[in-house]
N, C-alpha and C positions, 0 to 999 in steps of 0.2 A: 538544387543541395548538395551535388558534388561538388558544384561551386564552389559554394559555401564554405564542405571542406577541404579544397583545394586551397583558399584562401585564408583557411587557417582560422582556427576560430577559439575565443580564449573567453572566460567569464566566473562567473564563482557559485554558478549552477551543475559541474562538473562532476561531483560528488555521485549526482543521478547515474552516470555512465555504469555504475560500478551493478547496478542492478540489473542491465542488461543478460547480462549471465545466470543470474538469480533467474529472470523471465524466461529464458529459455530452460531454466531446469524446474522448473516449476508450469510451463508448459502455458505463462499468459496469453500469449497472442490467439493461442484457438480457443482458449476460451473467450477472447474480448469480439474474434471474429463468430462463434457461435452465440453470444450475446447479440452484437448487432444484427445476427443473418446475412451480413455482406461478406464477400469474397476476398482474400487478402490486398487485394490491389484497391480498393477504395480507402476512400479515407475516412469514412466513418470508426472502423478499430483503431486507425490512428490517433481521432477524436477521442474514443474513451480509454485509451494510453495513455493521454495528455491528462484526464483526472486523476488518474492511477495515480499518475508522478507528483500532479497538484496535493493530492493526499499524506503522499511522501513528506512535501515540502511544509503541510499544515498551515494550509495556503487559507484566507479568507476573503470576503469581500470581494469590488470587483474588479476583473482582471485588466479593465485600461487604467486603474490606479494602481497595479501592483508591481513590484520591481521585476515581475516576471517577464514583460514586456520590454525589457533593457538588453535581450537575448541571453548569452551563458552558454546555449546548448542545449537547453530545455525540450525548444521545439525539432529539433534537429535529432534528441533521443530519442521521440516520439515518431521521426520518420518525415516529418512536416519540415518544411522552410519557413514558417509562418506560426503563430500563435492563434490558435481558433479564439472566438470572441464567445460572449455571452451569449449571446441571442442561437451560436451553432450548437452551443453545448446543452441549452436547453431544449433547444430541437432534438435533438439527440436522445437524451432523456426521457424528452415527452413521449417520443415516440416506441417507448418498451414500457412493457407493465410488471407489475409488483410480480406476478407467473416468471417473468422473462429474470428477475433477477433471483428466482426462489430457485431456478434451473441452476445458472452460474452459480449460488452461492452453496447447494447440493454437490455439483462437478468438484469446486473448489476444496468443499470438504473431502469427496474420494481423495482426489490426489493427495492432499496433505497426510489424511489417514494412511494411504499407501507410502507416503513419503516418510513415515514414523515421527510428523509431524506432535500427534497425539494416540492415543491409544483409542480411546471414545467406549471405553465400556462402564463408564460412570459419566454423568453429565449435570454440571451445575446451570441451574437457568434461573436468571434474575432479571427483576424488571428495572429500569433505569427509565426516569422522564427528561428528556433531553430540552434544555432550552431552545424556544424557538421566536423565531423574530417574523412569522408570518404574516401579513395586513389582514389575513381573514379574520374571522371572529368564532373566539375558540373559548371552550374553559380554562379557566387561570388555575394556577396551580403555586400553593403555598410549601417550598422544600421544608423550611421548621416554621416557628412561631414568629421569629424572628426579621424573616423576608417579608417582602412584598408578593402578592402572588403575581404569577406572569405565565405567560401562553408555553407549553410545553406540549411536545410529540411522545407518546408512549412507543416504547423499543424494551426488547426483550436480549440479554445477552446469552450465551452457552458458550461453558468454558469446560475444558476435560478438566476430570476430578480424579484422574487412576492414574497419571504419570507417575506423581509421588502421590501415595494414598495420603488424598483429601477427601473423606468421607461428607454425605450429605445425607438429609431427611429424606425418608425415602419409604415404603410401605413395606419393607422387609421384615422381619421376625428380628428385633434386635434389640436388645434392652434400652429402654425410655432413657434413664438416663443418663447412660452412657452416650447416645445418639443427641439429646439436650447440651451435654457438657462438653462433650471432646467432637462431635463429628459437625453440628450445625456450626460452630464458630469458624469453622473450615472454607465455609461461603464464602468467607472475607477474600479469597484470591480472586474472585469474579470482581470486587472493588478496587484489589490492585491491577488487573488487568485493564479494568475501563480507565483510572485515574492514569496509568503510565501513557494510553495509547487513543485515550479520547480527542487529541488532537490532532489526530488523522482526517477527523471526519467524524465524528459523533457528537463533541462537545456541544454543538450547536445545528437548529435545523431553522433552514431559511424559507423552506415550502411546507404546506399545508399537503399537497400533491402527494399522494403517498408513491405513484410511480416515478416521479423525479426521485424523492426520496430515497428509494428504495436502491436506486441506481447509481443515488449517491453513496449511499452505505454500503454498498455491495464493490462499487471502485477501491475505497477503503478498506476492504474485504482482504481483497488481491495487493493492495500496496503493503499491509501488514504481515501479510505470508513472503512475499520478495523479502522485507526488511527482515524479516525472522530466519533467513534463510542465511541472510548478508551477516545478520548476527554471529554466528556461529563460525565465520572469518574474521572475524574485526580483533578479536582478543580484548582482553580487558585494558583501561578502564571503560572505551567507547564503547563495546558490546551491549553493558546495565544501563547506558545512558536511556531514559524514555525519549518518547516519541519527539518532543519537541525539541529537547535539547540535540538529541541527531539531526532534525533537521537544522538545526542554526548551526551548530559546529561543524558537524559533517556534509551534508548534500548542497548544502550554501556556503562551507567555509574549506574547501581543498580548492586550490589555485592548480593552474594547470593550461592547457590548449587540445585540440583537438585538430587531428589532421587526416587525409587519406591519401596511403600509401601502396600503390598497386588497386589490389583486390580487398583492403584492409584499413579500416578506421581503427587508426592509432590515437589513444589518450594517452596523456602524460600529466603525471602531480608531479608537485615538487614541494607539497608542505603535508603529506598524508600522514595521519599516526599509523602506530603500529606498521614501519613500512615493510621490514624484513617479510612479515607475516602477511604483508599483503601480495606483495612479491610471490612467497611463494605459491600462493590460490590463484593470481590473478593477470603474471606473466605470463608467457608462453600462451594466451588461453584457448585457441583455436585445436592444440593439440591436447589440451585438459579434457574440455569438452567432449573428444571424438574418444578418449578412451572410456568415457562417462556414457558412451553412443550415443550422444547429442550433437545433431547436427551443427556445425561452429555458424552457417552461413546464417544470419537475424533476417528475418520475412520482413518484419517489418521496415528494414532497414534495405530493403530492396536486395537482398542478396549479398551485402557487405558480411564480412568477419569483422571480427573486435579483437582489438589486443589492448593491451598496458603497459606503459613504461612507469616507473618512479626512481625520481631522481633525490 
């Protein structure tokens, strides 16, 4: 891996490297090591990190048929000199149960609440049937009268409804008319969240194996959490883009190069949007992380530090 960095890496997936400091702030690596049950020197947590970054890129289909195989820095951002195959990812997900995924989700929720991402005083729960392409025999469902019945996987979404006051129907002693006319329509924010972020990995379900499906969905939750932190530093209009737009024009759209310099991986961008704002947040990154009491050494990158330049 060091040799690849020494030779300088160029590509169109370098926007992913801006998520590395957000992973450090979020504690993504510890969560992935806990989910895999493997120590940091093993490959499994790095394979899981590839799943997180695939969700960020809103990818679908076979890895061998995607542009991800053309390089561009994705594998190095995961701490790997190669891109994991479909079989390796399938085996990783199949080894972990729904309970494993739920434990990771609970831990992530506690971290996000402590970080101020949401208050958690009032939660809106909404069911969503996700289109499935599983080959198994499954009950079909028609989303509306004009559509043909199709295989679906049942999921449930929970959204914080108290950050800005967005009340929801509940068992509290309230006036029924107000609840029906004012509070209930505000549950639509769940739909807005789903529409903006579903391409991270919740738009389709490729398998009926719940262990694999929950694992995939949980990796997408980690992706959404890291992206949320990055959005706060991007500035308008980029911070308001939906997941698909962000994947196409930011994570896949930045030109630059990656190389190693002493004990630091240096990422240089040439066409980054809101350059001055990004420079304020990401240049001299090791010093900034130390000020936040965060170790600037990236554990899945074998202890290298990371810094950015914007040209």
